N, C-alpha and C positions, 0 to 999 in steps of 0.2 A: 456500291463500287461496282460498272461493270466490267467484269470483264474483258469485252472485247476491245475493251479503248483503251487498251492495254500493249504498250510497247516501248519495245528495248531498244535504246540508243546510248551507243560508246558506254556500255555496263552501266549506265545509267535506265531505271525503269520510273517511265512515265505512264501517268491518266488522263487521257483529255477528258476532261468533266463534261456535263450538261453544258457550260455557255461557253467552251469549244476550248477552254484554255490549259495548257502545258502544265499538270505539276508532277516532279517530280515526287516520287514516294518511294524508292531506292534507287541508292547507291552502289553497285556490287564490286568486291575488291579483285579486281585484274590477278593478283595471287593466290588467295584464299579459295577464291570464289562464293566469300561469306556475305554478310549486312555488313555497310560501313553507319546505318542509322543506330544513332545512342539514342533518340527519347525520342516519342510519336505524340508530344506535347501532352501527355497524361497527367496534371497532379492532382493527386488526391481525390481520385477515380474519376472525374473530370480531362475529358478528353477537348486541349485547347485549339481555337481554330483563328486561322489571319482570312478576315474578310469570308468568312462561310465555306473555308476549304483547312481541311483536315492542316496541322501543324507539324513537319518533321525535321531535327537535325543532326546532320549526317558529319562526321567526324572520320576526314581519309587526308591522306598527302596527294594533291596531285602533279605527277610526273610530264612532263610535256619537251621536246627535244625534236630543231627541228636541222635536223642532218646534210651540210653543204658538200658545197664541190672537191672539196678532197680526204672525203669519206667512203667506203665502199655501197654509204648507203645516201648515195645522192639524192634527192628531191623525193625523201619520204621522211613523213611528221611521226610518231612514235611518244604515247598520249595513254596513261595507265591514271586507276584509281586507287592506290594501299589503304588498307583499314589501318588504324592507329595499332596495332598490336600486330602485322603483319611489317609497319614498320620500323616498330620495338625490337621485335625477332629479328628481321633479313638486314635492317640498313642500320645497327647500333655501330660499326666499324667504320663508319662515311663519319666524316668529321663538318656536321652541317653548320654554316652559320646562322644561330638562332638568338633571335631579339625580343626581348618583351613586348606585346604591344596592349593600349588599356584603351 
């Protein structure tokens, strides 16, 4: 991986590969600044890939708010990525509507 091709966008760390494609290589939690990466595609010491690119898996909650006219934050958009650990620790008192999907 060429370090000069790495850039940070909205707490996503992106690598620009040799083909010019953007590949997200990490997502940083906006609460604890830790990584949201849970799997680098390594199974039995073999790195799996997707069409020649490393495969990464991330678990996080994306919070996205567009504030309206009657708020004190009119015209602002707030976005945050929150890791699973921080969701469990900091949002446990919120009664989220939870659905199981298959």
